Structures are given as C-alpha cells and as structure tokens.
C-alpha distance (Angstrom), angle and dihedral (degrees) to the residues before:
residue distance angle dihedral
V1 . . .
A2 3.80 . .
V3 3.81 91.9 .
Y4 3.80 89.7 49.9
A5 3.81 89.6 51.2
I6 3.80 92.1 50.8
L7 3.79 91.9 48.0
A8 3.82 90.4 46.4
I9 3.80 90.8 55.4
A10 3.82 93.0 44.1
A11 3.81 95.7 46.8
T12 3.79 94.9 43.2
G13 3.79 93.1 46.0
R14 3.78 93.1 48.0
S15 3.80 93.5 48.1
V16 3.80 93.6 48.4
F17 3.79 90.2 51.0
Q18 3.81 92.5 46.8
I19 3.81 93.1 47.9
V20 3.80 94.3 46.3
D21 3.81 96.9 40.3
R22 3.81 105.2 37.4
F23 3.80 113.3 -2.5
S24 3.81 93.6 147.5
E25 3.83 92.1 61.4
A26 3.81 96.0 67.3
P27 3.81 112.6 -8.8
V28 3.82 95.6 169.5
A29 3.79 92.9 51.4
F30 3.78 93.4 45.7
L31 3.80 93.1 48.4
L32 3.80 88.5 50.4
S33 3.81 88.8 53.2
A34 3.81 88.9 51.9
L35 3.80 90.5 49.4
A36 3.80 89.9 50.2
G37 3.80 89.7 51.1
V38 3.82 91.9 51.8
I39 3.80 90.9 47.6
Y40 3.81 91.2 51.2
V41 3.82 91.4 48.6
V42 3.81 92.6 50.4
A43 3.81 92.0 44.4
T44 3.80 90.3 50.5
I45 3.80 91.8 51.6
A46 3.81 92.4 44.2
L47 3.80 93.1 50.0
G48 3.79 93.0 44.7
A49 3.81 93.0 48.2
R50 3.82 91.6 41.9
L51 3.80 92.8 -120.8
R52 3.78 93.3 158.2
T53 3.80 99.2 -177.3
L54 3.78 93.7 48.4
A55 3.80 90.5 45.9
L56 3.80 90.8 49.7
V57 3.81 92.1 51.1
T58 3.80 96.1 45.9
I59 3.79 94.7 43.8
S60 3.81 90.6 48.5
I61 3.81 90.3 51.0
E62 3.79 88.5 47.6
L63 3.80 92.2 53.1
A64 3.81 92.0 47.6
G65 3.80 90.4 47.4
V66 3.78 95.7 51.1
L67 3.81 91.1 46.9
V68 3.81 95.2 47.4
V69 3.80 97.7 39.7
G70 3.80 91.9 40.0
T71 3.79 91.2 53.5
L72 3.80 94.4 43.8
S73 3.80 91.4 48.5
L74 3.80 89.1 58.1
V75 3.81 103.0 37.3
A76 3.82 102.5 28.8
P77 3.81 109.7 13.1
A78 3.82 91.8 161.9
L79 3.83 89.3 68.5
L80 3.78 87.2 65.0
G81 3.77 93.3 42.3
L82 3.79 92.3 -108.7
D83 3.80 119.9 148.1
S84 3.79 93.3 -170.8
L85 3.79 140.3 38.9
D86 3.81 89.9 -139.2
P87 3.84 106.8 125.3
F88 3.80 88.4 -159.2
G89 3.80 92.1 49.2
R90 3.74 127.5 121.6
E91 3.81 93.2 -106.2
S92 3.81 99.6 41.1
T93 3.78 122.9 118.3
V94 3.78 129.4 -137.0
W95 3.80 87.3 -101.8
S96 3.85 98.0 43.2
A97 3.81 111.5 128.7
Y98 3.81 88.1 3.3
G99 3.78 91.6 -60.1
A100 3.80 96.5 -52.3
G101 3.80 89.1 150.5
Y102 3.79 86.8 61.9
L103 3.83 95.0 44.6
L104 3.84 90.9 -96.2
V105 3.80 91.1 -68.2
P106 3.85 90.1 132.5
L107 3.81 88.8 59.1
V108 3.80 97.3 44.5
L109 3.81 99.2 38.3
P110 3.82 98.9 67.4
V111 3.80 90.8 48.2
L112 3.80 89.7 52.4
G113 3.80 90.2 44.1
L114 3.79 92.2 53.2
L115 3.80 91.2 46.7
Y116 3.80 89.2 50.2
L117 3.80 91.0 51.6
R118 3.78 90.2 48.7
S119 3.80 91.4 52.4
G120 3.78 125.1 80.5
A121 3.81 90.6 -99.3
G122 3.77 90.8 57.8
R123 3.79 91.3 50.5
A124 3.81 95.8 52.4
A125 3.80 92.5 107.3
K126 3.75 135.5 19.7
G127 3.76 123.3 -129.3
C-alpha cells in the first residue's frame, strides 16, 4: 500500500505539472499520466480500506494501461503525441516504456497487487 501511495503522489504530481506547464506539447500523454495518477490514488485507498472489488478493478485497469501505453510508446509513440522513446523525457508518461522512467515499478506493481489480492491477506475483507 505504501508503494502505491508513493506512486500515486509521483504520478499525480508529474501529470499536474505537465498539464499546467506544457499541455500543448503532448496532451494525450499528459492526460494518460493524469489517469494513471487517479488510478493509483483509488487503488491506494481501496487497498488501504480493504475494498477488494474496487482494488481488483483499479489494479486490473492499471495493468492493462501499463501494457497498452507501454507498447504504444515503443511501437507507435506518435499515437500518444510522443516525439521520443525516452522514458525519462519531457513528454513521457508514467506508463511509457512500461514504466521504465520509474524503474519498471508501474509494470511490476499491478502484478504484485493482483497476487496480494489473490492471497489470503487480500481476501481478509470483502468490498
């Protein structure tokens, strides 16, 4: 839950800065970063409050997002409005190159989250 909270703050903060500072450069990418931030916030709350169903939905969306956006950022970056494949670049999203700019945590975290939910600890409460 702590890692989700850290990623929620990082993704939300980055997207707000990108949208306020340079939205016209890559609006699709920056809106995707904002969406990722919202998903991480909701997942953090759901995991912390043991709302299993909500956590399952948000983490599944997160995994799909990182796989789709990660793939598009590498094979068709122009679809996202990216001029570069650089995951640390000014236009990159949280999910660009499968989260390489965040040490691949966005790729690994939903897998761990789903495994956690599947375990006994993740089933402690219904929601």
